[in-house]
C-alpha positions in Angstrom: -37.9 21.5 47.0 -40.2 24.5 47.2 -39.0 28.0 48.1 -41.4 28.2 51.1 -39.9 24.9 52.6 -36.3 26.3 52.1 -37.4 29.4 53.8 -38.6 27.4 56.8 -35.5 25.4 56.9 -33.4 28.6 56.9 -35.5 30.2 59.4 -35.1 27.9 62.4 -31.3 28.1 62.8 -31.5 31.9 62.9 -34.4 31.7 65.4 -32.2 29.6 67.7 -29.3 32.1 67.5 -31.8 35.0 68.4 -33.2 33.0 71.4 -29.9 32.4 72.9 -28.7 35.9 72.0 -31.8 37.3 73.7 -31.1 35.1 76.8 -27.6 36.6 76.9 -28.9 40.1 76.7 -31.5 39.3 79.5 -28.7 37.9 81.8 -26.7 41.1 81.3 -29.5 43.4 82.4 -28.7 45.4 85.5 -31.4 43.9 87.6 -30.2 40.4 86.7 -26.4 41.0 86.3 -25.4 37.4 85.9 -23.4 38.4 82.8 -22.2 41.8 84.1 -18.9 43.3 82.8 -16.6 41.3 84.9 -18.5 37.9 84.3 -18.4 38.7 80.5 -14.7 39.2 80.6 -14.0 36.0 82.4 -16.5 33.9 80.3 -15.1 35.7 77.1 -11.6 34.6 78.1 -12.6 31.0 78.6 -14.2 30.9 75.1 -11.2 32.7 73.5 -8.5 30.6 75.2 -10.2 27.1 75.7 -13.5 26.6 74.1 -12.9 28.0 70.6 -9.5 26.4 70.2 -10.9 23.1 71.3 -13.9 23.3 68.9 -11.6 24.2 65.9 -8.9 21.8 66.6 -11.2 18.7 67.3 -13.4 19.3 64.3 -10.7 19.9 61.9 -8.8 16.8 63.1 -11.9 14.6 62.5 -12.9 15.9 59.2 -9.8 17.3 57.4 -7.7 15.0 55.3 -5.0 15.6 52.8 -7.6 14.8 49.9 -10.2 17.3 51.4 -7.5 20.0 51.5 -7.0 19.7 47.8 -10.7 20.0 47.2 -11.2 22.9 49.6 -8.3 25.1 48.4 -10.8 27.8 47.0 -12.2 28.6 50.5 -9.3 30.8 51.6 -9.5 32.6 48.2 -13.1 33.2 48.8 -12.7 34.4 52.2 -9.9 36.7 51.1 -12.3 38.0 48.4 -14.9 38.9 51.1 -12.4 40.9 53.0 -11.1 42.8 49.9 -14.5 43.5 48.4 -15.8 44.5 51.8 -13.1 47.0 52.6 -13.4 48.4 49.1 -17.2 49.0 49.7 -16.4 50.3 53.1 -13.9 52.8 51.5 -16.7 54.0 49.1 -19.1 54.3 52.1 -16.6 56.5 54.0 -16.2 58.7 50.9 -20.1 59.1 50.6 -21.1 59.5 54.1 -18.0 61.3 55.5 -18.2 60.0 59.1 -16.2 61.4 62.0 -12.4 60.4 61.6 -12.2 58.0 64.5 -15.0 55.9 63.0 -13.2 55.2 59.6 -11.2 52.2 60.9 -14.4 50.8 62.5 -16.4 51.1 59.3 -13.7 49.5 57.2 -13.6 46.6 59.8 -17.3 46.1 59.9 -17.7 46.1 56.1 -14.7 43.8 55.5 -14.9 41.1 58.3 -18.0 39.0 58.7 -18.8 36.5 61.4 -17.3 33.6 59.6 -17.1 31.2 62.6 -19.7 31.3 65.2 -22.8 31.8 63.0 -21.9 29.2 60.3 -21.2 26.7 63.1 -24.8 27.3 64.3 -26.7 27.8 61.1 -25.1 24.8 59.1 -25.7 21.9 61.6 -29.1 23.2 62.3 -30.0 23.2 58.6 -28.5 19.6 58.3 -30.9 18.4 61.1 -34.0 19.7 59.3 -35.9 16.8 57.7 -36.5 18.9 54.4 -32.7 19.9 54.2 -31.5 19.8 50.6 -28.0 18.6 51.7 -28.8 14.9 52.1 -28.3 12.5 55.1 -28.2 14.5 58.4 -25.2 12.9 60.0 -23.0 13.1 56.9 -24.2 16.7 56.3 -23.4 17.5 59.9 -19.8 16.0 59.7 -18.9 17.8 56.4 -20.8 20.9 57.4 -18.9 21.4 60.6 -15.6 20.8 58.8 -16.4 23.6 56.4 -17.6 25.8 59.2 -14.5 25.2 61.3 -12.2 25.8 58.4 -14.1 29.0 57.6 -13.6 30.1 61.3 -9.9 29.4 61.3 -9.2 31.2 58.0 -11.4 34.0 58.9 -9.6 34.4 62.3 -6.2 34.6 60.5 -7.4 37.3 58.0 -9.2 39.2 60.7 -6.1 39.7 62.9 -3.7 40.1 59.9 -5.8 42.3 57.7 -8.6 44.1 59.7 -6.6 44.4 62.9 -3.7 46.3 61.0 -6.3 48.5 59.1 -7.9 49.7 62.3 -4.5 50.1 64.0 -3.2 52.3 61.2 -6.4 54.5 61.2 -6.4 54.8 65.0 -2.5 55.7 65.1 -3.1 58.2 62.3 -5.8 60.0 64.3 -3.6 60.0 67.5 -0.7 61.5 65.5 -2.9 64.3 64.1 -4.3 65.1 67.6 -0.8 65.0 69.0 0.5 67.4 66.2 -2.5 69.8 66.8 -2.0 69.8 70.6 1.7 70.5 70.1 1.1 73.4 67.6 -1.4 74.9 70.0 0.9 74.5 72.9 3.8 76.3 71.0 1.5 79.1 69.8 0.2 79.7 73.2 3.8 79.9 74.7 4.8 82.3 71.9 1.7 84.5 72.5 2.4 84.6 76.3 6.1 85.6 75.7 5.5 88.2 72.9 1.9 88.7 71.7 3.1 90.6 68.7 4.7 87.6 67.3 1.6 85.4 67.4 0.2 86.6 64.0 3.7 86.0 62.4 3.8 82.5 63.9 0.4 81.6 62.6 0.9 83.4 59.2 4.5 83.0 58.2 6.0 85.5 55.7 7.4 84.6 52.3 10.9 84.9 53.6 10.2 82.4 56.3 8.8 79.9 53.8 11.8 80.5 51.7 14.1 79.7 54.5 12.2 76.6 55.3 12.4 75.5 51.7 16.1 76.1 51.6 16.5 73.9 54.6 14.8 71.0 52.8 17.2 71.4 49.9 20.3 69.7 51.3 23.7 70.3 49.7 24.6 66.7 50.2 25.1 64.4 47.2 22.0 62.4 46.2 21.5 59.1 47.7 22.9 56.0 46.0 20.5 53.9 44.2 19.3 51.0 46.3 19.1 47.6 44.6 15.8 45.9 44.1 16.4 42.9 46.5 17.4 45.4 49.2 14.2 47.4 48.7 12.2 44.1 49.0 14.0 43.1 52.2 13.4 46.7 53.6 9.7 46.4 53.0 9.5 43.0 54.5 11.2 44.2 57.6 8.8 47.1 57.9 5.8 44.8 57.4 7.1 42.3 59.9 7.8 45.0 62.5 4.2 46.4 62.1 2.4 43.0 62.2 1.3 41.8 65.5 2.1 38.1 65.3 0.7 37.4 68.7 -2.7 38.5 67.4 -2.4 36.6 64.1 -1.6 33.4 66.0 -4.7 33.8 68.2 -5.6 30.5 70.2 -8.2 29.6 67.5 -5.6 29.8 64.8 -3.2 27.6 66.8 -6.0 25.2 67.4 -6.7 25.1 63.7 -2.9 24.5 62.9 -2.8 21.6 65.5 -6.1 20.1 64.1 -4.9 20.5 60.5 -1.7 18.6 61.2 -3.4 15.8 63.0 -5.9 15.4 60.2 -3.5 15.5 57.2 -0.7 13.3 58.8 -2.0 9.6 58.7 0.4 8.4 61.5 -0.9 11.0 63.9 -4.4 10.7 62.9 -4.4 7.1 63.5 -3.0 7.6 67.0 -5.9 10.2 68.0 -8.9 9.8 65.7 -11.2 6.8 65.7 -12.9 4.3 68.1 -9.7 2.1 68.3 -7.1 5.0 68.4 -4.8 4.7 71.5 -5.0 8.5 72.3 -8.7 8.9 71.5 -9.3 10.2 74.9 -7.4 13.3 74.1 -9.7 13.9 71.0 -12.8 13.2 73.1 -11.7 15.6 75.8 -11.2 18.3 73.1 -14.6 17.7 71.6 -16.2 17.9 75.1 -14.6 21.4 75.7 -15.5 22.5 72.1 -19.1 21.6 72.6 -19.3 24.6 75.1 -18.0 27.2 72.6 -21.1 27.9 70.4 -23.6 28.5 73.3 -21.0 30.4 75.4 -20.0 32.8 72.4 -23.6 33.3 71.6 -24.6 34.2 75.1 -21.7 36.7 75.3 -22.7 38.2 72.0 -26.2 38.8 73.3 -24.7 40.4 76.6 -22.4 42.7 74.5 -25.4 44.0 72.4 -26.8 45.5 75.6 -24.1 48.1 75.2 -25.6 49.2 71.9 -28.9 50.1 73.7 -26.9 52.4 76.1 -24.5 53.4 73.4 -23.8 57.0 72.1 -25.3 58.4 68.9 -23.9 57.0 65.8 -24.5 58.6 62.4 -27.7 57.1 60.9 -26.4 56.9 57.4 -23.2 55.1 58.6 -25.3 52.4 60.1 -27.6 52.3 57.0 -24.5 52.1 54.8 -22.9 49.2 56.7 -26.2 47.3 56.6 -26.6 47.9 52.9 -22.9 46.8 52.2 -23.1 43.6 54.3 -26.6 42.4 53.4 -27.1 43.7 49.8 -23.9 44.5 47.9 -21.6 41.9 49.3 -24.1 38.9 48.9 -24.8 40.0 45.3 -21.0 40.2 44.6 -20.6 36.8 46.3 -23.1 35.2 44.0 -21.1 36.4 41.1 -17.7 35.3 42.5 -18.9 31.7 43.5 -21.0 31.2 40.3 -17.8 32.3 38.2 -15.6 29.9 40.2 -18.1 27.1 39.7 -18.3 27.9 35.9 -14.5 27.8 35.7 -14.5 24.4 37.5 -12.6 25.9 40.5 -15.1 24.6 43.0 -16.2 21.0 43.2 -19.9 20.0 42.9 -20.8 19.6 46.5 -23.9 21.6 47.2 -23.2 22.1 50.9 -19.6 23.4 50.1 -21.1 25.8 47.6 -23.7 27.0 50.1 -20.9 27.7 52.6 -19.0 29.7 50.2 -22.1 31.8 49.4 -23.0 32.1 53.0 -19.7 33.8 53.9 -20.8 36.9 51.9 -24.1 37.4 53.8 -23.1 37.4 57.5 -23.1 40.4 60.0 -19.8 41.9 61.1 -17.3 39.8 63.2 -17.9 40.2 67.0 -14.1 40.6 67.4 -14.4 44.1 65.7 -15.6 45.2 69.1 -12.6 43.7 70.7 -10.2 45.5 68.4 -12.0 48.8 68.8 -11.8 48.4 72.6 -8.1 47.6 72.2 -7.4 50.9 70.4 -9.9 52.9 72.3 -11.5 54.2 69.1 -15.2 53.9 68.3 -16.2 51.5 71.1 -19.8 52.8 71.8 -20.5 53.2 68.1 -19.4 49.7 67.6 -22.0 48.4 70.0 -24.6 50.3 68.2 -23.6 49.0 64.8 -23.6 45.5 66.2 -27.0 45.9 67.7 -28.6 46.9 64.3 -26.7 44.6 62.1 -27.3 41.5 64.4 -31.0 42.6 64.9 -31.5 42.6 61.0 -29.5 39.4 60.6 -32.6 37.4 61.5 -34.2 38.7 58.2 -31.3 39.1 56.0 -29.4 35.9 56.7 -32.6 33.9 56.5 -33.6 35.2 53.1 -30.1 34.9 51.7 -29.8 31.4 53.1 -33.1 30.5 51.5 -31.9 31.9 48.1 -28.4 30.2 48.4 -30.0 26.8 49.1 -32.3 27.4 46.2 -29.6 28.1 43.7 -27.2 25.2 44.8 -29.9 22.4 45.2 
């Protein structure tokens, strides 16, 4: 199959995403205001709590079996690699561009977490429907492609809320602590200056005796602490980690839907009750599938409406935007090709071309839309996030198309 034909196959799914996204942006305009702030919040909640879990659960239940789980074990490892490599590149980007402190967590989040759910669930079925698709019979391609995309979405959601959420939370809390400390010092110095102006210089520039006194206080006369056993240290660290993790965020509705669908799919007794034309409880699965069908258009419309904020957003450092684009659309895909090709060479990935394509695609996607939700949650970098999303999703039409074409070329 020629490179030009592959390019055309990869172009149409991205154009579909852009058309629906543009419609969402149009509906959010002030003159139309169908998807205004209040409407977006309500529809977003419907998608988050109803449509996405139904889509994930119903598709996993239909396509995942115990045998397929054994074959797909590398996907969680691959997704974890995208997060780790992305955050490492994001850290390098921060060191090079030196952005404002409040943007550091946002940059790490945008570089590490890609849109592993919504875009693959649009792109992969659309590619399968094309007559020149390199992935074989359309119905079979659609069935397996959706299972890969849904599994990608479920695993990506877990890593997003367990990994990126906590990175952005730590960065945000560190900035808040620094601001609080600076405000407290300023308040104390002002109070001292008001009571005795002569002591202000001494307060701000402590003498050597003062520093010696402070150092003496730190040197306690108590006996040194007893050595703590290694198991006690491990238990202590586990308690600290569990207290800092937001389990409610990790077990988001889509994650719960994935867990339910996974157990239905891999347990034959439950699967026979709910899946199939002769299953006694097939109406439950049909209802979930019907709700899930609304997920992709709904989320894509909301994505377009949210991008309107980027047009109105505050100024974001240009080199920060350029750096995130370079990380997500150049360095990560190149590293992804190396990782997946190495895994194939070591026989860690089976020879299914569609599966290999999905693994490669996970490295060439724009940032996850939930990054904006997390930024809004912590009140740090909201307007900058909208600008970043506007540029990264605007350029996705070119970057994702070109990388999809290349990925199909190397796996077919």
